[in-house]
HTML snippet that shows the backbone in 3Dmol.js (N, CA, C, O; Angstrom):
<script src="https://3Dmol.org/build/3Dmol-min.js"></script>
<div id="view" style="width:600px;height:400px;position:relative"></div>
<script>
const pdb = `
ATOM      1  N   MET A   1     -12.328  27.883 -22.157  1.00  0.00           N
ATOM      2  CA  MET A   1     -11.819  26.605 -21.723  1.00  0.00           C
ATOM      3  C   MET A   1     -12.623  25.513 -22.415  1.00  0.00           C
ATOM      4  O   MET A   1     -13.852  25.565 -22.455  1.00  0.00           O
ATOM      5  N   ALA A   2     -11.928  24.535 -22.954  1.00  0.00           N
ATOM      6  CA  ALA A   2     -12.574  23.432 -23.655  1.00  0.00           C
ATOM      7  C   ALA A   2     -12.951  22.332 -22.672  1.00  0.00           C
ATOM      8  O   ALA A   2     -12.271  22.116 -21.669  1.00  0.00           O
ATOM      9  N   VAL A   3     -14.024  21.652 -22.971  1.00  0.00           N
ATOM     10  CA  VAL A   3     -14.479  20.535 -22.151  1.00  0.00           C
ATOM     11  C   VAL A   3     -14.193  19.251 -22.918  1.00  0.00           C
ATOM     12  O   VAL A   3     -14.612  19.097 -24.065  1.00  0.00           O
ATOM     13  N   LEU A   4     -13.486  18.343 -22.284  1.00  0.00           N
ATOM     14  CA  LEU A   4     -13.199  17.051 -22.893  1.00  0.00           C
ATOM     15  C   LEU A   4     -14.265  16.071 -22.430  1.00  0.00           C
ATOM     16  O   LEU A   4     -14.239  15.615 -21.287  1.00  0.00           O
ATOM     17  N   ASP A   5     -15.189  15.749 -23.305  1.00  0.00           N
ATOM     18  CA  ASP A   5     -16.281  14.868 -22.920  1.00  0.00           C
ATOM     19  C   ASP A   5     -16.334  13.583 -23.737  1.00  0.00           C
ATOM     20  O   ASP A   5     -17.211  12.747 -23.522  1.00  0.00           O
ATOM     21  N   ASP A   6     -15.428  13.426 -24.647  1.00  0.00           N
ATOM     22  CA  ASP A   6     -15.357  12.235 -25.476  1.00  0.00           C
ATOM     23  C   ASP A   6     -14.182  11.377 -24.994  1.00  0.00           C
ATOM     24  O   ASP A   6     -13.147  11.913 -24.598  1.00  0.00           O
ATOM     25  N   THR A   7     -14.333  10.067 -25.026  1.00  0.00           N
ATOM     26  CA  THR A   7     -13.265   9.195 -24.523  1.00  0.00           C
ATOM     27  C   THR A   7     -11.983   9.336 -25.334  1.00  0.00           C
ATOM     28  O   THR A   7     -10.890   9.202 -24.783  1.00  0.00           O
ATOM     29  N   THR A   8     -12.096   9.604 -26.632  1.00  0.00           N
ATOM     30  CA  THR A   8     -10.883   9.775 -27.440  1.00  0.00           C
ATOM     31  C   THR A   8     -10.173  11.069 -27.070  1.00  0.00           C
ATOM     32  O   THR A   8      -8.943  11.121 -27.084  1.00  0.00           O
ATOM     33  N   GLN A   9     -10.925  12.113 -26.739  1.00  0.00           N
ATOM     34  CA  GLN A   9     -10.314  13.370 -26.310  1.00  0.00           C
ATOM     35  C   GLN A   9      -9.595  13.196 -24.975  1.00  0.00           C
ATOM     36  O   GLN A   9      -8.498  13.719 -24.781  1.00  0.00           O
ATOM     37  N   ILE A  10     -10.209  12.472 -24.071  1.00  0.00           N
ATOM     38  CA  ILE A  10      -9.611  12.243 -22.759  1.00  0.00           C
ATOM     39  C   ILE A  10      -8.335  11.429 -22.894  1.00  0.00           C
ATOM     40  O   ILE A  10      -7.334  11.729 -22.243  1.00  0.00           O
ATOM     41  N   GLU A  11      -8.364  10.401 -23.736  1.00  0.00           N
ATOM     42  CA  GLU A  11      -7.182   9.563 -23.950  1.00  0.00           C
ATOM     43  C   GLU A  11      -6.056  10.379 -24.590  1.00  0.00           C
ATOM     44  O   GLU A  11      -4.892  10.230 -24.217  1.00  0.00           O
ATOM     45  N   ALA A  12      -6.398  11.232 -25.544  1.00  0.00           N
ATOM     46  CA  ALA A  12      -5.392  12.079 -26.186  1.00  0.00           C
ATOM     47  C   ALA A  12      -4.759  13.019 -25.166  1.00  0.00           C
ATOM     48  O   ALA A  12      -3.544  13.217 -25.173  1.00  0.00           O
ATOM     49  N   TYR A  13      -5.575  13.597 -24.292  1.00  0.00           N
ATOM     50  CA  TYR A  13      -5.060  14.488 -23.257  1.00  0.00           C
ATOM     51  C   TYR A  13      -4.111  13.727 -22.318  1.00  0.00           C
ATOM     52  O   TYR A  13      -3.061  14.242 -21.934  1.00  0.00           O
ATOM     53  N   ARG A  14      -4.492  12.514 -21.962  1.00  0.00           N
ATOM     54  CA  ARG A  14      -3.654  11.695 -21.076  1.00  0.00           C
ATOM     55  C   ARG A  14      -2.304  11.398 -21.727  1.00  0.00           C
ATOM     56  O   ARG A  14      -1.262  11.520 -21.083  1.00  0.00           O
ATOM     57  N   ILE A  15      -2.323  11.015 -22.982  1.00  0.00           N
ATOM     58  CA  ILE A  15      -1.082  10.690 -23.678  1.00  0.00           C
ATOM     59  C   ILE A  15      -0.206  11.931 -23.810  1.00  0.00           C
ATOM     60  O   ILE A  15       1.009  11.845 -23.637  1.00  0.00           O
ATOM     61  N   LEU A  16      -0.800  13.076 -24.113  1.00  0.00           N
ATOM     62  CA  LEU A  16      -0.017  14.301 -24.241  1.00  0.00           C
ATOM     63  C   LEU A  16       0.552  14.745 -22.895  1.00  0.00           C
ATOM     64  O   LEU A  16       1.640  15.319 -22.842  1.00  0.00           O
ATOM     65  N   THR A  17      -0.170  14.484 -21.813  1.00  0.00           N
ATOM     66  CA  THR A  17       0.351  14.777 -20.478  1.00  0.00           C
ATOM     67  C   THR A  17       1.532  13.865 -20.154  1.00  0.00           C
ATOM     68  O   THR A  17       2.534  14.311 -19.594  1.00  0.00           O
ATOM     69  N   LEU A  18       1.409  12.590 -20.507  1.00  0.00           N
ATOM     70  CA  LEU A  18       2.520  11.656 -20.303  1.00  0.00           C
ATOM     71  C   LEU A  18       3.729  12.050 -21.144  1.00  0.00           C
ATOM     72  O   LEU A  18       4.869  11.838 -20.732  1.00  0.00           O
ATOM     73  N   ARG A  19       3.484  12.621 -22.322  1.00  0.00           N
ATOM     74  CA  ARG A  19       4.582  13.107 -23.169  1.00  0.00           C
ATOM     75  C   ARG A  19       5.374  14.196 -22.453  1.00  0.00           C
ATOM     76  O   ARG A  19       6.605  14.190 -22.451  1.00  0.00           O
ATOM     77  N   GLN A  20       4.647  15.126 -21.847  1.00  0.00           N
ATOM     78  CA  GLN A  20       5.321  16.199 -21.112  1.00  0.00           C
ATOM     79  C   GLN A  20       6.098  15.638 -19.916  1.00  0.00           C
ATOM     80  O   GLN A  20       7.209  16.083 -19.628  1.00  0.00           O
ATOM     81  N   MET A  21       5.510  14.667 -19.230  1.00  0.00           N
ATOM     82  CA  MET A  21       6.190  14.039 -18.091  1.00  0.00           C
ATOM     83  C   MET A  21       7.461  13.341 -18.558  1.00  0.00           C
ATOM     84  O   MET A  21       8.493  13.416 -17.892  1.00  0.00           O
ATOM     85  N   LEU A  22       7.390  12.658 -19.706  1.00  0.00           N
ATOM     86  CA  LEU A  22       8.554  11.956 -20.239  1.00  0.00           C
ATOM     87  C   LEU A  22       9.661  12.935 -20.601  1.00  0.00           C
ATOM     88  O   LEU A  22      10.836  12.653 -20.369  1.00  0.00           O
ATOM     89  N   LYS A  23       9.299  14.083 -21.168  1.00  0.00           N
ATOM     90  CA  LYS A  23      10.301  15.096 -21.489  1.00  0.00           C
ATOM     91  C   LYS A  23      11.055  15.532 -20.235  1.00  0.00           C
ATOM     92  O   LYS A  23      12.272  15.712 -20.274  1.00  0.00           O
ATOM     93  N   LEU A  24      10.336  15.702 -19.118  1.00  0.00           N
ATOM     94  CA  LEU A  24      10.980  16.077 -17.867  1.00  0.00           C
ATOM     95  C   LEU A  24      11.849  14.949 -17.322  1.00  0.00           C
ATOM     96  O   LEU A  24      12.922  15.203 -16.773  1.00  0.00           O
ATOM     97  N   GLU A  25      11.396  13.710 -17.469  1.00  0.00           N
ATOM     98  CA  GLU A  25      12.195  12.574 -17.025  1.00  0.00           C
ATOM     99  C   GLU A  25      13.503  12.491 -17.800  1.00  0.00           C
ATOM    100  O   GLU A  25      14.548  12.185 -17.226  1.00  0.00           O
ATOM    101  N   ILE A  26      13.452  12.758 -19.085  1.00  0.00           N
ATOM    102  CA  ILE A  26      14.661  12.728 -19.906  1.00  0.00           C
ATOM    103  C   ILE A  26      15.643  13.791 -19.434  1.00  0.00           C
ATOM    104  O   ILE A  26      16.856  13.583 -19.477  1.00  0.00           O
ATOM    105  N   LYS A  27      15.123  14.929 -18.985  1.00  0.00           N
ATOM    106  CA  LYS A  27      15.988  15.999 -18.479  1.00  0.00           C
ATOM    107  C   LYS A  27      16.531  15.701 -17.083  1.00  0.00           C
ATOM    108  O   LYS A  27      17.435  16.391 -16.611  1.00  0.00           O
ATOM    109  N   GLY A  28      15.984  14.674 -16.416  1.00  0.00           N
ATOM    110  CA  GLY A  28      16.513  14.274 -15.117  1.00  0.00           C
ATOM    111  C   GLY A  28      15.619  14.540 -13.930  1.00  0.00           C
ATOM    112  O   GLY A  28      16.000  14.252 -12.795  1.00  0.00           O
ATOM    113  N   ILE A  29      14.444  15.080 -14.162  1.00  0.00           N
ATOM    114  CA  ILE A  29      13.528  15.366 -13.061  1.00  0.00           C
ATOM    115  C   ILE A  29      12.785  14.092 -12.697  1.00  0.00           C
ATOM    116  O   ILE A  29      12.191  13.447 -13.561  1.00  0.00           O
ATOM    117  N   LYS A  30      12.817  13.734 -11.442  1.00  0.00           N
ATOM    118  CA  LYS A  30      12.202  12.499 -10.972  1.00  0.00           C
ATOM    119  C   LYS A  30      10.889  12.806 -10.265  1.00  0.00           C
ATOM    120  O   LYS A  30      10.641  13.935  -9.840  1.00  0.00           O
ATOM    121  N   ARG A  31      10.051  11.771 -10.148  1.00  0.00           N
ATOM    122  CA  ARG A  31       8.794  11.911  -9.441  1.00  0.00           C
ATOM    123  C   ARG A  31       8.550  10.646  -8.646  1.00  0.00           C
ATOM    124  O   ARG A  31       9.142   9.602  -8.919  1.00  0.00           O
ATOM    125  N   SER A  32       7.686  10.745  -7.673  1.00  0.00           N
ATOM    126  CA  SER A  32       7.355   9.552  -6.905  1.00  0.00           C
ATOM    127  C   SER A  32       6.317   8.751  -7.680  1.00  0.00           C
ATOM    128  O   SER A  32       5.583   9.308  -8.496  1.00  0.00           O
ATOM    129  N   GLY A  33       6.257   7.476  -7.434  1.00  0.00           N
ATOM    130  CA  GLY A  33       5.321   6.633  -8.170  1.00  0.00           C
ATOM    131  C   GLY A  33       5.934   6.137  -9.458  1.00  0.00           C
ATOM    132  O   GLY A  33       7.143   6.238  -9.668  1.00  0.00           O
ATOM    133  N   ARG A  34       5.092   5.603 -10.313  1.00  0.00           N
ATOM    134  CA  ARG A  34       5.570   5.057 -11.581  1.00  0.00           C
ATOM    135  C   ARG A  34       6.007   6.168 -12.523  1.00  0.00           C
ATOM    136  O   ARG A  34       5.426   7.254 -12.547  1.00  0.00           O
ATOM    137  N   SER A  35       7.030   5.875 -13.287  1.00  0.00           N
ATOM    138  CA  SER A  35       7.511   6.854 -14.256  1.00  0.00           C
ATOM    139  C   SER A  35       6.581   6.882 -15.465  1.00  0.00           C
ATOM    140  O   SER A  35       5.862   5.921 -15.742  1.00  0.00           O
ATOM    141  N   ALA A  36       6.613   7.988 -16.164  1.00  0.00           N
ATOM    142  CA  ALA A  36       5.818   8.114 -17.379  1.00  0.00           C
ATOM    143  C   ALA A  36       6.275   7.084 -18.406  1.00  0.00           C
ATOM    144  O   ALA A  36       5.464   6.546 -19.160  1.00  0.00           O
ATOM    145  N   TYR A  37       7.572   6.815 -18.428  1.00  0.00           N
ATOM    146  CA  TYR A  37       8.124   5.825 -19.352  1.00  0.00           C
ATOM    147  C   TYR A  37       7.523   4.450 -19.088  1.00  0.00           C
ATOM    148  O   TYR A  37       7.155   3.747 -20.029  1.00  0.00           O
ATOM    149  N   ALA A  38       7.420   4.059 -17.825  1.00  0.00           N
ATOM    150  CA  ALA A  38       6.839   2.759 -17.474  1.00  0.00           C
ATOM    151  C   ALA A  38       5.361   2.697 -17.862  1.00  0.00           C
ATOM    152  O   ALA A  38       4.895   1.674 -18.362  1.00  0.00           O
ATOM    153  N   ILE A  39       4.632   3.771 -17.638  1.00  0.00           N
ATOM    154  CA  ILE A  39       3.216   3.809 -17.999  1.00  0.00           C
ATOM    155  C   ILE A  39       3.050   3.684 -19.508  1.00  0.00           C
ATOM    156  O   ILE A  39       2.190   2.944 -19.986  1.00  0.00           O
ATOM    157  N   LEU A  40       3.880   4.412 -20.256  1.00  0.00           N
ATOM    158  CA  LEU A  40       3.800   4.366 -21.710  1.00  0.00           C
ATOM    159  C   LEU A  40       4.201   2.995 -22.252  1.00  0.00           C
ATOM    160  O   LEU A  40       3.630   2.528 -23.237  1.00  0.00           O
ATOM    161  N   LYS A  41       5.174   2.351 -21.621  1.00  0.00           N
ATOM    162  CA  LYS A  41       5.559   1.001 -22.039  1.00  0.00           C
ATOM    163  C   LYS A  41       4.387   0.049 -21.859  1.00  0.00           C
ATOM    164  O   LYS A  41       4.148  -0.809 -22.708  1.00  0.00           O
ATOM    165  N   ASP A  42       3.650   0.194 -20.749  1.00  0.00           N
ATOM    166  CA  ASP A  42       2.471  -0.641 -20.517  1.00  0.00           C
ATOM    167  C   ASP A  42       1.376  -0.370 -21.544  1.00  0.00           C
ATOM    168  O   ASP A  42       0.558  -1.244 -21.832  1.00  0.00           O
ATOM    169  N   MET A  43       1.362   0.835 -22.089  1.00  0.00           N
ATOM    170  CA  MET A  43       0.361   1.197 -23.099  1.00  0.00           C
ATOM    171  C   MET A  43       0.746   0.687 -24.485  1.00  0.00           C
ATOM    172  O   MET A  43      -0.039   0.805 -25.426  1.00  0.00           O
ATOM    173  N   GLY A  44       1.946   0.121 -24.621  1.00  0.00           N
ATOM    174  CA  GLY A  44       2.330  -0.478 -25.889  1.00  0.00           C
ATOM    175  C   GLY A  44       3.444   0.228 -26.637  1.00  0.00           C
ATOM    176  O   GLY A  44       3.854  -0.238 -27.700  1.00  0.00           O
ATOM    177  N   TYR A  45       3.940   1.325 -26.120  1.00  0.00           N
ATOM    178  CA  TYR A  45       5.046   2.015 -26.783  1.00  0.00           C
ATOM    179  C   TYR A  45       6.337   1.240 -26.524  1.00  0.00           C
ATOM    180  O   TYR A  45       6.535   0.697 -25.438  1.00  0.00           O
ATOM    181  N   THR A  46       7.206   1.193 -27.524  1.00  0.00           N
ATOM    182  CA  THR A  46       8.442   0.439 -27.397  1.00  0.00           C
ATOM    183  C   THR A  46       9.631   1.318 -27.746  1.00  0.00           C
ATOM    184  O   THR A  46       9.501   2.316 -28.455  1.00  0.00           O
ATOM    185  N   GLY A  47      10.788   0.929 -27.236  1.00  0.00           N
ATOM    186  CA  GLY A  47      12.019   1.637 -27.537  1.00  0.00           C
ATOM    187  C   GLY A  47      12.568   2.343 -26.316  1.00  0.00           C
ATOM    188  O   GLY A  47      12.071   2.190 -25.201  1.00  0.00           O
ATOM    189  N   THR A  48      13.603   3.115 -26.559  1.00  0.00           N
ATOM    190  CA  THR A  48      14.218   3.891 -25.491  1.00  0.00           C
ATOM    191  C   THR A  48      13.330   5.077 -25.160  1.00  0.00           C
ATOM    192  O   THR A  48      12.334   5.328 -25.839  1.00  0.00           O
ATOM    193  N   ARG A  49      13.695   5.804 -24.115  1.00  0.00           N
ATOM    194  CA  ARG A  49      12.910   6.984 -23.746  1.00  0.00           C
ATOM    195  C   ARG A  49      12.822   7.974 -24.904  1.00  0.00           C
ATOM    196  O   ARG A  49      11.758   8.533 -25.173  1.00  0.00           O
ATOM    197  N   GLN A  50      13.942   8.186 -25.584  1.00  0.00           N
ATOM    198  CA  GLN A  50      13.954   9.138 -26.695  1.00  0.00           C
ATOM    199  C   GLN A  50      13.106   8.634 -27.857  1.00  0.00           C
ATOM    200  O   GLN A  50      12.415   9.424 -28.500  1.00  0.00           O
ATOM    201  N   GLN A  51      13.147   7.337 -28.138  1.00  0.00           N
ATOM    202  CA  GLN A  51      12.346   6.788 -29.219  1.00  0.00           C
ATOM    203  C   GLN A  51      10.857   6.891 -28.909  1.00  0.00           C
ATOM    204  O   GLN A  51      10.055   7.177 -29.798  1.00  0.00           O
ATOM    205  N   VAL A  52      10.485   6.660 -27.657  1.00  0.00           N
ATOM    206  CA  VAL A  52       9.086   6.793 -27.253  1.00  0.00           C
ATOM    207  C   VAL A  52       8.665   8.252 -27.375  1.00  0.00           C
ATOM    208  O   VAL A  52       7.557   8.538 -27.829  1.00  0.00           O
ATOM    209  N   LEU A  53       9.526   9.172 -26.978  1.00  0.00           N
ATOM    210  CA  LEU A  53       9.212  10.597 -27.112  1.00  0.00           C
ATOM    211  C   LEU A  53       9.015  10.968 -28.574  1.00  0.00           C
ATOM    212  O   LEU A  53       8.117  11.745 -28.900  1.00  0.00           O
ATOM    213  N   ASP A  54       9.839  10.424 -29.454  1.00  0.00           N
ATOM    214  CA  ASP A  54       9.674  10.696 -30.889  1.00  0.00           C
ATOM    215  C   ASP A  54       8.327  10.177 -31.392  1.00  0.00           C
ATOM    216  O   ASP A  54       7.672  10.837 -32.199  1.00  0.00           O
ATOM    217  N   GLN A  55       7.911   8.997 -30.921  1.00  0.00           N
ATOM    218  CA  GLN A  55       6.609   8.449 -31.295  1.00  0.00           C
ATOM    219  C   GLN A  55       5.487   9.359 -30.801  1.00  0.00           C
ATOM    220  O   GLN A  55       4.506   9.592 -31.507  1.00  0.00           O
ATOM    221  N   LEU A  56       5.643   9.868 -29.586  1.00  0.00           N
ATOM    222  CA  LEU A  56       4.625  10.748 -29.015  1.00  0.00           C
ATOM    223  C   LEU A  56       4.586  12.093 -29.737  1.00  0.00           C
ATOM    224  O   LEU A  56       3.521  12.698 -29.863  1.00  0.00           O
ATOM    225  N   ASP A  57       5.738  12.562 -30.209  1.00  0.00           N
ATOM    226  CA  ASP A  57       5.762  13.795 -30.993  1.00  0.00           C
ATOM    227  C   ASP A  57       4.968  13.620 -32.288  1.00  0.00           C
ATOM    228  O   ASP A  57       4.247  14.527 -32.705  1.00  0.00           O
ATOM    229  N   GLN A  58       5.099  12.458 -32.919  1.00  0.00           N
ATOM    230  CA  GLN A  58       4.328  12.176 -34.130  1.00  0.00           C
ATOM    231  C   GLN A  58       2.833  12.120 -33.806  1.00  0.00           C
ATOM    232  O   GLN A  58       2.008  12.631 -34.563  1.00  0.00           O
ATOM    233  N   TYR A  59       2.495  11.495 -32.680  1.00  0.00           N
ATOM    234  CA  TYR A  59       1.093  11.421 -32.251  1.00  0.00           C
ATOM    235  C   TYR A  59       0.544  12.826 -32.011  1.00  0.00           C
ATOM    236  O   TYR A  59      -0.585  13.134 -32.392  1.00  0.00           O
ATOM    237  N   ARG A  60       1.351  13.670 -31.378  1.00  0.00           N
ATOM    238  CA  ARG A  60       0.933  15.050 -31.093  1.00  0.00           C
ATOM    239  C   ARG A  60       0.638  15.799 -32.389  1.00  0.00           C
ATOM    240  O   ARG A  60      -0.344  16.537 -32.472  1.00  0.00           O
ATOM    241  N   GLU A  61       1.484  15.614 -33.396  1.00  0.00           N
ATOM    242  CA  GLU A  61       1.257  16.280 -34.673  1.00  0.00           C
ATOM    243  C   GLU A  61      -0.047  15.819 -35.308  1.00  0.00           C
ATOM    244  O   GLU A  61      -0.763  16.622 -35.907  1.00  0.00           O
ATOM    245  N   GLN A  62      -0.364  14.523 -35.181  1.00  0.00           N
ATOM    246  CA  GLN A  62      -1.619  14.009 -35.722  1.00  0.00           C
ATOM    247  C   GLN A  62      -2.811  14.624 -34.994  1.00  0.00           C
ATOM    248  O   GLN A  62      -3.803  14.995 -35.621  1.00  0.00           O
ATOM    249  N   VAL A  63      -2.710  14.731 -33.670  1.00  0.00           N
ATOM    250  CA  VAL A  63      -3.800  15.307 -32.884  1.00  0.00           C
ATOM    251  C   VAL A  63      -4.014  16.771 -33.254  1.00  0.00           C
ATOM    252  O   VAL A  63      -5.152  17.219 -33.392  1.00  0.00           O
ATOM    253  N   LEU A  64      -2.936  17.505 -33.414  1.00  0.00           N
ATOM    254  CA  LEU A  64      -3.055  18.922 -33.754  1.00  0.00           C
ATOM    255  C   LEU A  64      -3.640  19.121 -35.152  1.00  0.00           C
ATOM    256  O   LEU A  64      -4.345  20.102 -35.387  1.00  0.00           O
ATOM    257  N   GLN A  65      -3.363  18.219 -36.070  1.00  0.00           N
ATOM    258  CA  GLN A  65      -3.902  18.331 -37.413  1.00  0.00           C
ATOM    259  C   GLN A  65      -5.393  18.037 -37.451  1.00  0.00           C
ATOM    260  O   GLN A  65      -6.117  18.561 -38.297  1.00  0.00           O
ATOM    261  N   ASN A  66      -5.853  17.184 -36.517  1.00  0.00           N
ATOM    262  CA  ASN A  66      -7.259  16.795 -36.500  1.00  0.00           C
ATOM    263  C   ASN A  66      -8.149  17.788 -35.758  1.00  0.00           C
ATOM    264  O   ASN A  66      -9.373  17.672 -35.810  1.00  0.00           O
ATOM    265  N   THR A  67      -7.560  18.752 -35.075  1.00  0.00           N
ATOM    266  CA  THR A  67      -8.389  19.716 -34.334  1.00  0.00           C
ATOM    267  C   THR A  67      -8.583  20.994 -35.098  1.00  0.00           C
ATOM    268  O   THR A  67      -9.254  21.906 -34.616  1.00  0.00           O
TER     269      THR A  67
END
`;
const viewer = $3Dmol.createViewer("view");
viewer.addModel(pdb, "pdb");
viewer.setStyle({}, {cartoon: {color: "spectrum"}});
viewer.zoomTo();
viewer.render();
</script>
């Protein structure tokens, strides 16, 4: 098990978790509280849910290449 002790690692994990939540929201699964889409919009992502997911997919590829 890996330990995330760097702030950039923690932020990357958070964004990737929000990506998974957004994928479920697109499929129609709802949750209580703020949606992942709303959280990501506050973080600066723009566009429709699908466009934000595409941006996050690109981010994921960058993270995987750097590890």
